[in-house]
Structure formats: structure tokens, C-alpha cells
PDB file of N, CA, C and O in Angstrom:
ATOM      1  N   MET A   1      78.324   4.180 -71.268  1.00  0.00           N
ATOM      2  CA  MET A   1      77.885   5.483 -72.022  1.00  0.00           C
ATOM      3  C   MET A   1      77.110   6.444 -70.873  1.00  0.00           C
ATOM      4  O   MET A   1      77.226   7.667 -70.805  1.00  0.00           O
ATOM      5  N   HIS A   2      76.320   5.624 -70.017  1.00  0.00           N
ATOM      6  CA  HIS A   2      75.518   6.340 -69.004  1.00  0.00           C
ATOM      7  C   HIS A   2      76.650   7.211 -68.161  1.00  0.00           C
ATOM      8  O   HIS A   2      76.579   8.430 -68.012  1.00  0.00           O
ATOM      9  N   GLN A   3      77.831   6.272 -67.574  1.00  0.00           N
ATOM     10  CA  GLN A   3      78.660   7.073 -66.686  1.00  0.00           C
ATOM     11  C   GLN A   3      79.457   8.131 -67.401  1.00  0.00           C
ATOM     12  O   GLN A   3      79.828   9.080 -66.711  1.00  0.00           O
ATOM     13  N   HIS A   4      79.767   8.115 -68.635  1.00  0.00           N
ATOM     14  CA  HIS A   4      80.253   9.247 -69.639  1.00  0.00           C
ATOM     15  C   HIS A   4      79.379  10.388 -69.722  1.00  0.00           C
ATOM     16  O   HIS A   4      79.835  11.525 -69.608  1.00  0.00           O
ATOM     17  N   PHE A   5      78.143  10.163 -69.916  1.00  0.00           N
ATOM     18  CA  PHE A   5      77.280  11.186 -69.864  1.00  0.00           C
ATOM     19  C   PHE A   5      77.145  11.991 -68.371  1.00  0.00           C
ATOM     20  O   PHE A   5      77.309  13.204 -68.248  1.00  0.00           O
ATOM     21  N   TRP A   6      76.881  11.254 -67.500  1.00  0.00           N
ATOM     22  CA  TRP A   6      76.675  11.658 -65.972  1.00  0.00           C
ATOM     23  C   TRP A   6      77.894  12.449 -65.819  1.00  0.00           C
ATOM     24  O   TRP A   6      77.737  13.592 -65.389  1.00  0.00           O
ATOM     25  N   LYS A   7      79.139  12.036 -66.103  1.00  0.00           N
ATOM     26  CA  LYS A   7      80.402  12.700 -65.658  1.00  0.00           C
ATOM     27  C   LYS A   7      80.658  14.051 -66.348  1.00  0.00           C
ATOM     28  O   LYS A   7      81.073  15.006 -65.692  1.00  0.00           O
ATOM     29  N   ARG A   8      80.393  14.145 -67.784  1.00  0.00           N
ATOM     30  CA  ARG A   8      80.208  15.257 -68.415  1.00  0.00           C
ATOM     31  C   ARG A   8      79.293  16.412 -68.010  1.00  0.00           C
ATOM     32  O   ARG A   8      79.568  17.610 -67.946  1.00  0.00           O
ATOM     33  N   TRP A   9      78.102  15.760 -67.740  1.00  0.00           N
ATOM     34  CA  TRP A   9      77.123  16.772 -67.381  1.00  0.00           C
ATOM     35  C   TRP A   9      77.402  17.218 -65.918  1.00  0.00           C
ATOM     36  O   TRP A   9      77.093  18.369 -65.610  1.00  0.00           O
ATOM     37  N   ASN A  10      77.898  16.491 -65.100  1.00  0.00           N
ATOM     38  CA  ASN A  10      78.139  16.917 -63.781  1.00  0.00           C
ATOM     39  C   ASN A  10      79.394  17.948 -63.820  1.00  0.00           C
ATOM     40  O   ASN A  10      79.378  18.904 -63.044  1.00  0.00           O
ATOM     41  N   LEU A  11      80.424  17.773 -64.667  1.00  0.00           N
ATOM     42  CA  LEU A  11      81.647  18.744 -64.723  1.00  0.00           C
ATOM     43  C   LEU A  11      81.325  19.786 -65.607  1.00  0.00           C
ATOM     44  O   LEU A  11      81.904  20.839 -65.340  1.00  0.00           O
ATOM     45  N   GLU A  12      80.464  19.815 -66.727  1.00  0.00           N
ATOM     46  CA  GLU A  12      80.273  20.802 -67.568  1.00  0.00           C
ATOM     47  C   GLU A  12      78.994  21.743 -67.610  1.00  0.00           C
ATOM     48  O   GLU A  12      79.034  22.879 -68.081  1.00  0.00           O
ATOM     49  N   PHE A  13      77.694  21.076 -66.997  1.00  0.00           N
ATOM     50  CA  PHE A  13      76.503  21.855 -66.868  1.00  0.00           C
ATOM     51  C   PHE A  13      76.250  22.077 -65.251  1.00  0.00           C
ATOM     52  O   PHE A  13      76.143  23.213 -64.790  1.00  0.00           O
ATOM     53  N   LEU A  14      76.174  21.008 -64.508  1.00  0.00           N
ATOM     54  CA  LEU A  14      75.700  21.160 -63.091  1.00  0.00           C
ATOM     55  C   LEU A  14      76.117  22.519 -62.477  1.00  0.00           C
ATOM     56  O   LEU A  14      75.231  23.234 -62.009  1.00  0.00           O
ATOM     57  N   HIS A  15      77.289  22.882 -62.451  1.00  0.00           N
ATOM     58  CA  HIS A  15      77.856  24.008 -61.887  1.00  0.00           C
ATOM     59  C   HIS A  15      77.244  25.487 -62.470  1.00  0.00           C
ATOM     60  O   HIS A  15      77.294  26.567 -61.881  1.00  0.00           O
ATOM     61  N   THR A  16      76.694  25.227 -63.709  1.00  0.00           N
ATOM     62  CA  THR A  16      76.208  26.399 -64.336  1.00  0.00           C
ATOM     63  C   THR A  16      74.729  26.832 -63.552  1.00  0.00           C
ATOM     64  O   THR A  16      74.283  27.978 -63.512  1.00  0.00           O
ATOM     65  N   LEU A  17      74.155  25.737 -63.006  1.00  0.00           N
ATOM     66  CA  LEU A  17      72.768  25.942 -62.374  1.00  0.00           C
ATOM     67  C   LEU A  17      72.942  26.831 -60.992  1.00  0.00           C
ATOM     68  O   LEU A  17      72.009  27.515 -60.569  1.00  0.00           O
ATOM     69  N   GLN A  18      74.094  26.765 -60.393  1.00  0.00           N
ATOM     70  CA  GLN A  18      74.268  27.451 -59.174  1.00  0.00           C
ATOM     71  C   GLN A  18      75.336  28.501 -59.146  1.00  0.00           C
ATOM     72  O   GLN A  18      76.364  28.409 -58.475  1.00  0.00           O
ATOM     73  N   GLN A  19      74.973  29.647 -60.033  1.00  0.00           N
ATOM     74  CA  GLN A  19      76.190  30.786 -60.090  1.00  0.00           C
ATOM     75  C   GLN A  19      75.949  31.487 -58.559  1.00  0.00           C
ATOM     76  O   GLN A  19      74.885  31.669 -57.966  1.00  0.00           O
ATOM     77  N   ARG A  20      77.224  31.784 -58.177  1.00  0.00           N
ATOM     78  CA  ARG A  20      77.475  32.296 -57.025  1.00  0.00           C
ATOM     79  C   ARG A  20      77.750  33.789 -57.157  1.00  0.00           C
ATOM     80  O   ARG A  20      78.607  34.105 -57.982  1.00  0.00           O
ATOM     81  N   SER A  21      77.139  34.763 -56.456  1.00  0.00           N
ATOM     82  CA  SER A  21      77.531  36.064 -56.669  1.00  0.00           C
ATOM     83  C   SER A  21      78.631  36.497 -55.676  1.00  0.00           C
ATOM     84  O   SER A  21      79.051  35.684 -54.853  1.00  0.00           O
ATOM     85  N   LYS A  22      79.061  37.637 -55.727  1.00  0.00           N
ATOM     86  CA  LYS A  22      80.277  38.225 -54.898  1.00  0.00           C
ATOM     87  C   LYS A  22      79.648  38.221 -53.352  1.00  0.00           C
ATOM     88  O   LYS A  22      78.473  38.434 -53.053  1.00  0.00           O
ATOM     89  N   TRP A  23      80.639  37.951 -52.548  1.00  0.00           N
ATOM     90  CA  TRP A  23      80.440  37.792 -51.173  1.00  0.00           C
ATOM     91  C   TRP A  23      79.918  38.961 -50.520  1.00  0.00           C
ATOM     92  O   TRP A  23      79.289  38.905 -49.463  1.00  0.00           O
ATOM     93  N   THR A  24      80.202  40.132 -51.210  1.00  0.00           N
ATOM     94  CA  THR A  24      79.360  41.330 -50.536  1.00  0.00           C
ATOM     95  C   THR A  24      77.891  41.438 -50.759  1.00  0.00           C
ATOM     96  O   THR A  24      77.196  42.220 -50.110  1.00  0.00           O
ATOM     97  N   ASP A  25      77.413  40.634 -51.699  1.00  0.00           N
ATOM     98  CA  ASP A  25      75.826  40.456 -51.925  1.00  0.00           C
ATOM     99  C   ASP A  25      75.081  40.037 -50.879  1.00  0.00           C
ATOM    100  O   ASP A  25      75.361  38.927 -50.427  1.00  0.00           O
ATOM    101  N   PRO A  26      74.116  40.708 -50.334  1.00  0.00           N
ATOM    102  CA  PRO A  26      73.291  40.476 -49.176  1.00  0.00           C
ATOM    103  C   PRO A  26      72.509  39.181 -49.290  1.00  0.00           C
ATOM    104  O   PRO A  26      72.001  38.684 -48.285  1.00  0.00           O
ATOM    105  N   SER A  27      72.396  38.604 -50.528  1.00  0.00           N
ATOM    106  CA  SER A  27      71.439  37.385 -50.602  1.00  0.00           C
ATOM    107  C   SER A  27      72.235  36.067 -49.920  1.00  0.00           C
ATOM    108  O   SER A  27      73.450  35.965 -49.751  1.00  0.00           O
ATOM    109  N   THR A  28      71.178  35.079 -49.577  1.00  0.00           N
ATOM    110  CA  THR A  28      71.881  33.867 -48.772  1.00  0.00           C
ATOM    111  C   THR A  28      72.223  32.982 -49.799  1.00  0.00           C
ATOM    112  O   THR A  28      71.430  32.626 -50.670  1.00  0.00           O
ATOM    113  N   PRO A  29      73.589  32.556 -49.704  1.00  0.00           N
ATOM    114  CA  PRO A  29      74.275  31.510 -50.753  1.00  0.00           C
ATOM    115  C   PRO A  29      73.187  30.183 -50.634  1.00  0.00           C
ATOM    116  O   PRO A  29      72.552  29.905 -49.617  1.00  0.00           O
ATOM    117  N   ILE A  30      73.141  29.485 -51.854  1.00  0.00           N
ATOM    118  CA  ILE A  30      72.475  28.344 -51.633  1.00  0.00           C
ATOM    119  C   ILE A  30      73.513  27.113 -51.721  1.00  0.00           C
ATOM    120  O   ILE A  30      74.491  27.147 -52.468  1.00  0.00           O
ATOM    121  N   LYS A  31      73.206  26.033 -50.895  1.00  0.00           N
ATOM    122  CA  LYS A  31      73.954  25.138 -50.758  1.00  0.00           C
ATOM    123  C   LYS A  31      73.192  23.732 -51.302  1.00  0.00           C
ATOM    124  O   LYS A  31      71.965  23.637 -51.323  1.00  0.00           O
ATOM    125  N   THR A  32      73.952  22.832 -51.666  1.00  0.00           N
ATOM    126  CA  THR A  32      73.162  21.470 -52.220  1.00  0.00           C
ATOM    127  C   THR A  32      73.791  20.446 -51.353  1.00  0.00           C
ATOM    128  O   THR A  32      74.963  20.408 -50.976  1.00  0.00           O
ATOM    129  N   ILE A  33      72.562  19.399 -51.029  1.00  0.00           N
ATOM    130  CA  ILE A  33      72.927  18.207 -50.562  1.00  0.00           C
ATOM    131  C   ILE A  33      73.574  17.326 -51.601  1.00  0.00           C
ATOM    132  O   ILE A  33      73.574  17.461 -52.825  1.00  0.00           O
ATOM    133  N   HIS A  34      74.120  16.403 -50.855  1.00  0.00           N
ATOM    134  CA  HIS A  34      74.929  15.601 -52.043  1.00  0.00           C
ATOM    135  C   HIS A  34      73.996  14.227 -52.127  1.00  0.00           C
ATOM    136  O   HIS A  34      74.098  13.245 -51.392  1.00  0.00           O
ATOM    137  N   LEU A  35      73.149  14.404 -53.114  1.00  0.00           N
ATOM    138  CA  LEU A  35      72.106  13.326 -53.470  1.00  0.00           C
ATOM    139  C   LEU A  35      72.497  13.411 -55.010  1.00  0.00           C
ATOM    140  O   LEU A  35      73.113  14.334 -55.542  1.00  0.00           O
ATOM    141  N   PRO A  36      71.983  12.187 -55.650  1.00  0.00           N
ATOM    142  CA  PRO A  36      71.962  12.161 -57.174  1.00  0.00           C
ATOM    143  C   PRO A  36      71.000  12.992 -57.531  1.00  0.00           C
ATOM    144  O   PRO A  36      70.049  13.110 -56.759  1.00  0.00           O
ATOM    145  N   PRO A  37      71.019  13.712 -58.699  1.00  0.00           N
ATOM    146  CA  PRO A  37      69.914  14.478 -59.305  1.00  0.00           C
ATOM    147  C   PRO A  37      68.711  13.592 -59.365  1.00  0.00           C
ATOM    148  O   PRO A  37      67.639  14.092 -59.024  1.00  0.00           O
ATOM    149  N   LEU A  38      68.739  12.467 -59.715  1.00  0.00           N
ATOM    150  CA  LEU A  38      67.316  11.876 -60.012  1.00  0.00           C
ATOM    151  C   LEU A  38      66.397  11.517 -58.529  1.00  0.00           C
ATOM    152  O   LEU A  38      65.257  11.057 -58.455  1.00  0.00           O
ATOM    153  N   HIS A  39      67.237  11.866 -57.531  1.00  0.00           N
ATOM    154  CA  HIS A  39      66.629  11.949 -56.024  1.00  0.00           C
ATOM    155  C   HIS A  39      66.040  13.264 -55.752  1.00  0.00           C
ATOM    156  O   HIS A  39      65.205  13.360 -54.853  1.00  0.00           O
ATOM    157  N   TRP A  40      66.391  14.286 -56.439  1.00  0.00           N
ATOM    158  CA  TRP A  40      66.048  15.493 -55.993  1.00  0.00           C
ATOM    159  C   TRP A  40      64.395  15.716 -56.210  1.00  0.00           C
ATOM    160  O   TRP A  40      63.816  15.250 -57.192  1.00  0.00           O
ATOM    161  N   ARG A  41      63.782  16.412 -55.267  1.00  0.00           N
ATOM    162  CA  ARG A  41      62.469  16.720 -55.499  1.00  0.00           C
ATOM    163  C   ARG A  41      62.108  18.038 -56.297  1.00  0.00           C
ATOM    164  O   ARG A  41      62.484  19.143 -55.903  1.00  0.00           O
ATOM    165  N   VAL A  42      61.473  17.884 -57.260  1.00  0.00           N
ATOM    166  CA  VAL A  42      61.162  19.182 -58.252  1.00  0.00           C
ATOM    167  C   VAL A  42      59.708  19.743 -57.482  1.00  0.00           C
ATOM    168  O   VAL A  42      58.768  19.091 -57.026  1.00  0.00           O
ATOM    169  N   GLY A  43      59.873  20.795 -57.524  1.00  0.00           N
ATOM    170  CA  GLY A  43      58.637  21.648 -56.924  1.00  0.00           C
ATOM    171  C   GLY A  43      58.477  23.135 -57.160  1.00  0.00           C
ATOM    172  O   GLY A  43      59.452  23.710 -57.645  1.00  0.00           O
ATOM    173  N   ARG A  44      57.515  23.763 -56.921  1.00  0.00           N
ATOM    174  CA  ARG A  44      57.253  25.105 -57.369  1.00  0.00           C
ATOM    175  C   ARG A  44      57.125  25.981 -55.775  1.00  0.00           C
ATOM    176  O   ARG A  44      56.487  25.521 -54.828  1.00  0.00           O
ATOM    177  N   VAL A  45      57.691  26.989 -55.748  1.00  0.00           N
ATOM    178  CA  VAL A  45      57.717  27.822 -54.546  1.00  0.00           C
ATOM    179  C   VAL A  45      56.101  28.417 -54.323  1.00  0.00           C
ATOM    180  O   VAL A  45      55.762  29.359 -55.039  1.00  0.00           O
ATOM    181  N   PHE A  46      55.191  27.902 -53.405  1.00  0.00           N
ATOM    182  CA  PHE A  46      53.968  28.138 -53.254  1.00  0.00           C
ATOM    183  C   PHE A  46      53.763  29.389 -52.261  1.00  0.00           C
ATOM    184  O   PHE A  46      52.823  30.170 -52.411  1.00  0.00           O
ATOM    185  N   GLU A  47      54.843  29.534 -51.097  1.00  0.00           N
ATOM    186  CA  GLU A  47      54.589  30.577 -50.293  1.00  0.00           C
ATOM    187  C   GLU A  47      55.986  30.926 -49.713  1.00  0.00           C
ATOM    188  O   GLU A  47      56.810  30.082 -49.362  1.00  0.00           O
ATOM    189  N   THR A  48      56.148  32.217 -49.655  1.00  0.00           N
ATOM    190  CA  THR A  48      57.185  32.580 -48.824  1.00  0.00           C
ATOM    191  C   THR A  48      57.152  33.087 -47.424  1.00  0.00           C
ATOM    192  O   THR A  48      56.186  33.769 -47.082  1.00  0.00           O
ATOM    193  N   HIS A  49      58.154  32.814 -46.537  1.00  0.00           N
ATOM    194  CA  HIS A  49      58.124  33.343 -45.095  1.00  0.00           C
ATOM    195  C   HIS A  49      59.208  34.140 -44.774  1.00  0.00           C
ATOM    196  O   HIS A  49      60.229  33.632 -44.310  1.00  0.00           O
ATOM    197  N   PRO A  50      59.094  35.490 -44.991  1.00  0.00           N
ATOM    198  CA  PRO A  50      60.048  36.519 -44.554  1.00  0.00           C
ATOM    199  C   PRO A  50      60.192  36.509 -43.237  1.00  0.00           C
ATOM    200  O   PRO A  50      59.285  36.231 -42.453  1.00  0.00           O
ATOM    201  N   GLY A  51      61.412  36.831 -42.907  1.00  0.00           N
ATOM    202  CA  GLY A  51      61.690  37.005 -41.179  1.00  0.00           C
ATOM    203  C   GLY A  51      61.272  38.446 -40.968  1.00  0.00           C
ATOM    204  O   GLY A  51      60.686  39.150 -41.790  1.00  0.00           O
ATOM    205  N   SER A  52      61.711  38.826 -39.575  1.00  0.00           N
ATOM    206  CA  SER A  52      61.705  40.044 -39.012  1.00  0.00           C
ATOM    207  C   SER A  52      62.454  41.217 -39.920  1.00  0.00           C
ATOM    208  O   SER A  52      61.933  42.319 -40.087  1.00  0.00           O
ATOM    209  N   ASP A  53      63.488  40.920 -40.376  1.00  0.00           N
ATOM    210  CA  ASP A  53      64.198  41.878 -41.386  1.00  0.00           C
ATOM    211  C   ASP A  53      63.724  41.640 -42.834  1.00  0.00           C
ATOM    212  O   ASP A  53      64.474  42.004 -43.739  1.00  0.00           O
ATOM    213  N   ASN A  54      62.697  41.137 -43.093  1.00  0.00           N
ATOM    214  CA  ASN A  54      62.206  40.828 -44.427  1.00  0.00           C
ATOM    215  C   ASN A  54      62.963  40.271 -45.519  1.00  0.00           C
ATOM    216  O   ASN A  54      62.853  40.535 -46.716  1.00  0.00           O
ATOM    217  N   VAL A  55      63.762  39.449 -44.939  1.00  0.00           N
ATOM    218  CA  VAL A  55      64.744  38.522 -45.754  1.00  0.00           C
ATOM    219  C   VAL A  55      64.006  37.055 -45.796  1.00  0.00           C
ATOM    220  O   VAL A  55      63.677  36.464 -44.767  1.00  0.00           O
ATOM    221  N   VAL A  56      63.790  36.544 -47.123  1.00  0.00           N
ATOM    222  CA  VAL A  56      63.136  35.151 -46.933  1.00  0.00           C
ATOM    223  C   VAL A  56      64.221  34.204 -46.720  1.00  0.00           C
ATOM    224  O   VAL A  56      65.273  34.224 -47.359  1.00  0.00           O
ATOM    225  N   ARG A  57      63.940  33.402 -45.832  1.00  0.00           N
ATOM    226  CA  ARG A  57      64.865  32.215 -45.590  1.00  0.00           C
ATOM    227  C   ARG A  57      64.069  30.838 -45.547  1.00  0.00           C
ATOM    228  O   ARG A  57      64.653  29.755 -45.533  1.00  0.00           O
ATOM    229  N   VAL A  58      62.657  30.978 -45.527  1.00  0.00           N
ATOM    230  CA  VAL A  58      62.019  29.591 -45.588  1.00  0.00           C
ATOM    231  C   VAL A  58      60.903  29.871 -46.465  1.00  0.00           C
ATOM    232  O   VAL A  58      60.241  30.905 -46.363  1.00  0.00           O
ATOM    233  N   VAL A  59      60.646  28.828 -47.461  1.00  0.00           N
ATOM    234  CA  VAL A  59      59.486  28.754 -48.462  1.00  0.00           C
ATOM    235  C   VAL A  59      58.762  27.626 -48.344  1.00  0.00           C
ATOM    236  O   VAL A  59      59.293  26.656 -47.802  1.00  0.00           O
ATOM    237  N   THR A  60      57.559  27.549 -48.776  1.00  0.00           N
ATOM    238  CA  THR A  60      56.592  26.505 -48.773  1.00  0.00           C
ATOM    239  C   THR A  60      56.496  26.131 -50.116  1.00  0.00           C
ATOM    240  O   THR A  60      56.143  26.931 -50.983  1.00  0.00           O
ATOM    241  N   LEU A  61      56.847  24.731 -50.389  1.00  0.00           N
ATOM    242  CA  LEU A  61      57.100  24.282 -51.754  1.00  0.00           C
ATOM    243  C   LEU A  61      55.737  23.402 -51.907  1.00  0.00           C
ATOM    244  O   LEU A  61      55.122  22.951 -50.941  1.00  0.00           O
ATOM    245  N   LYS A  62      55.388  23.240 -53.177  1.00  0.00           N
ATOM    246  CA  LYS A  62      54.328  22.501 -53.911  1.00  0.00           C
ATOM    247  C   LYS A  62      55.025  21.309 -54.646  1.00  0.00           C
ATOM    248  O   LYS A  62      55.611  21.530 -55.706  1.00  0.00           O
ATOM    249  N   THR A  63      54.983  20.144 -54.150  1.00  0.00           N
ATOM    250  CA  THR A  63      55.583  19.082 -54.971  1.00  0.00           C
ATOM    251  C   THR A  63      54.592  18.117 -55.387  1.00  0.00           C
ATOM    252  O   THR A  63      53.448  18.259 -54.957  1.00  0.00           O
ATOM    253  N   ALA A  64      54.862  17.156 -56.159  1.00  0.00           N
ATOM    254  CA  ALA A  64      53.963  15.923 -56.474  1.00  0.00           C
ATOM    255  C   ALA A  64      53.424  15.183 -55.257  1.00  0.00           C
ATOM    256  O   ALA A  64      52.269  14.758 -55.216  1.00  0.00           O
ATOM    257  N   LEU A  65      54.321  15.043 -54.247  1.00  0.00           N
ATOM    258  CA  LEU A  65      53.923  14.434 -53.059  1.00  0.00           C
ATOM    259  C   LEU A  65      53.149  15.090 -52.164  1.00  0.00           C
ATOM    260  O   LEU A  65      52.556  14.415 -51.322  1.00  0.00           O
ATOM    261  N   GLY A  66      52.991  16.673 -52.175  1.00  0.00           N
ATOM    262  CA  GLY A  66      52.370  17.447 -51.357  1.00  0.00           C
ATOM    263  C   GLY A  66      52.990  18.584 -51.105  1.00  0.00           C
ATOM    264  O   GLY A  66      53.723  18.972 -52.014  1.00  0.00           O
ATOM    265  N   THR A  67      52.914  19.397 -49.936  1.00  0.00           N
ATOM    266  CA  THR A  67      53.486  20.496 -49.673  1.00  0.00           C
ATOM    267  C   THR A  67      54.470  20.460 -48.557  1.00  0.00           C
ATOM    268  O   THR A  67      54.185  19.761 -47.585  1.00  0.00           O
ATOM    269  N   LEU A  68      55.493  21.065 -48.565  1.00  0.00           N
ATOM    270  CA  LEU A  68      56.594  21.050 -47.462  1.00  0.00           C
ATOM    271  C   LEU A  68      57.130  22.361 -47.223  1.00  0.00           C
ATOM    272  O   LEU A  68      57.138  23.199 -48.125  1.00  0.00           O
ATOM    273  N   LYS A  69      57.593  22.609 -46.037  1.00  0.00           N
ATOM    274  CA  LYS A  69      58.588  23.930 -45.723  1.00  0.00           C
ATOM    275  C   LYS A  69      59.981  23.386 -45.847  1.00  0.00           C
ATOM    276  O   LYS A  69      60.319  22.308 -45.356  1.00  0.00           O
ATOM    277  N   ARG A  70      60.804  24.215 -46.554  1.00  0.00           N
ATOM    278  CA  ARG A  70      62.229  24.040 -46.760  1.00  0.00           C
ATOM    279  C   ARG A  70      62.981  25.343 -46.630  1.00  0.00           C
ATOM    280  O   ARG A  70      62.521  26.360 -47.149  1.00  0.00           O
ATOM    281  N   PRO A  71      64.182  25.358 -45.920  1.00  0.00           N
ATOM    282  CA  PRO A  71      65.064  26.523 -45.762  1.00  0.00           C
ATOM    283  C   PRO A  71      65.353  26.872 -47.280  1.00  0.00           C
ATOM    284  O   PRO A  71      65.142  25.989 -48.112  1.00  0.00           O
ATOM    285  N   VAL A  72      65.837  28.141 -47.701  1.00  0.00           N
ATOM    286  CA  VAL A  72      66.337  28.682 -48.849  1.00  0.00           C
ATOM    287  C   VAL A  72      67.657  28.032 -48.997  1.00  0.00           C
ATOM    288  O   VAL A  72      67.993  27.522 -50.066  1.00  0.00           O
ATOM    289  N   VAL A  73      68.330  28.038 -48.063  1.00  0.00           N
ATOM    290  CA  VAL A  73      69.694  27.327 -48.406  1.00  0.00           C
ATOM    291  C   VAL A  73      69.790  25.998 -49.010  1.00  0.00           C
ATOM    292  O   VAL A  73      70.756  25.619 -49.673  1.00  0.00           O
ATOM    293  N   LYS A  74      68.610  25.218 -48.716  1.00  0.00           N
ATOM    294  CA  LYS A  74      68.636  23.883 -49.240  1.00  0.00           C
ATOM    295  C   LYS A  74      67.921  23.607 -50.462  1.00  0.00           C
ATOM    296  O   LYS A  74      67.587  22.450 -50.716  1.00  0.00           O
ATOM    297  N   LEU A  75      67.580  24.828 -51.462  1.00  0.00           N
ATOM    298  CA  LEU A  75      67.143  24.674 -52.774  1.00  0.00           C
ATOM    299  C   LEU A  75      68.130  25.065 -53.775  1.00  0.00           C
ATOM    300  O   LEU A  75      69.044  25.870 -53.602  1.00  0.00           O
ATOM    301  N   CYS A  76      67.833  24.359 -54.936  1.00  0.00           N
ATOM    302  CA  CYS A  76      68.764  24.684 -55.986  1.00  0.00           C
ATOM    303  C   CYS A  76      67.791  25.211 -57.147  1.00  0.00           C
ATOM    304  O   CYS A  76      67.248  24.353 -57.843  1.00  0.00           O
ATOM    305  N   PRO A  77      67.577  26.352 -57.362  1.00  0.00           N
ATOM    306  CA  PRO A  77      66.691  26.683 -58.457  1.00  0.00           C
ATOM    307  C   PRO A  77      66.952  26.591 -59.965  1.00  0.00           C
ATOM    308  O   PRO A  77      67.972  27.110 -60.417  1.00  0.00           O
ATOM    309  N   LEU A  78      66.136  25.995 -60.723  1.00  0.00           N
ATOM    310  CA  LEU A  78      66.421  25.797 -61.951  1.00  0.00           C
ATOM    311  C   LEU A  78      66.389  26.852 -62.960  1.00  0.00           C
ATOM    312  O   LEU A  78      65.550  27.718 -62.710  1.00  0.00           O
ATOM    313  N   PRO A  79      67.128  27.042 -64.130  1.00  0.00           N
ATOM    314  CA  PRO A  79      66.867  28.050 -64.892  1.00  0.00           C
ATOM    315  C   PRO A  79      65.610  28.173 -65.590  1.00  0.00           C
ATOM    316  O   PRO A  79      65.031  27.150 -65.957  1.00  0.00           O
ATOM    317  N   TYR A  80      65.124  29.327 -65.815  1.00  0.00           N
ATOM    318  CA  TYR A  80      63.907  29.431 -66.528  1.00  0.00           C
ATOM    319  C   TYR A  80      63.753  30.872 -67.394  1.00  0.00           C
ATOM    320  O   TYR A  80      64.331  31.876 -66.978  1.00  0.00           O
ATOM    321  N   SER A  81      63.103  30.904 -68.374  1.00  0.00           N
ATOM    322  CA  SER A  81      62.871  32.255 -69.186  1.00  0.00           C
ATOM    323  C   SER A  81      61.497  32.469 -69.321  1.00  0.00           C
ATOM    324  O   SER A  81      60.745  31.504 -69.455  1.00  0.00           O
ATOM    325  N   LEU A  82      61.027  33.752 -69.299  1.00  0.00           N
ATOM    326  CA  LEU A  82      59.640  34.099 -69.527  1.00  0.00           C
ATOM    327  C   LEU A  82      59.412  34.526 -70.768  1.00  0.00           C
ATOM    328  O   LEU A  82      58.277  34.858 -71.108  1.00  0.00           O
TER     329      LEU A  82
END
């Protein structure tokens, strides 16, 4: 039953978390590391670090284990509503 749930979740829902825009969009595409979701660290963006061209490519995250700097391309944002 666990495998069935994981397979359906992986095929039907996981790809909706990472919608890709058209290639002409100036934003940096997000890539994922091939780890199971239970091993992903969940955190909140604490600080952004824009480059000389004012494009944010590195952020400081606050997680349960402390703070760490990560490149934006290695993040997978979760959906939220205000």
C-alpha cells in the first residue's frame, strides 16, 4: 500500500510542485536532487543574496538544524496561499 501511494503521489502530484515557465522567462530554472522526499530539508528563506545584476542566485535558509546557504537552483518551493 505504501508503494502504491508513493507511485501515485510521484506520478500525479510531485510534478505539479515544480511548474516550469517558458524558456524565454529570465528566471533561473529549479532543479531537484534525486533524494526521497522524506530526506528533503524543509526551511524558510531567511535572507536573499542578489548578484551584481540584481538576480538572486543564493539564499540563506533557516531550518530546524540551523541556517545554511543554498543556491536557488537546488531549492524546490512548496505551494502556499496567503
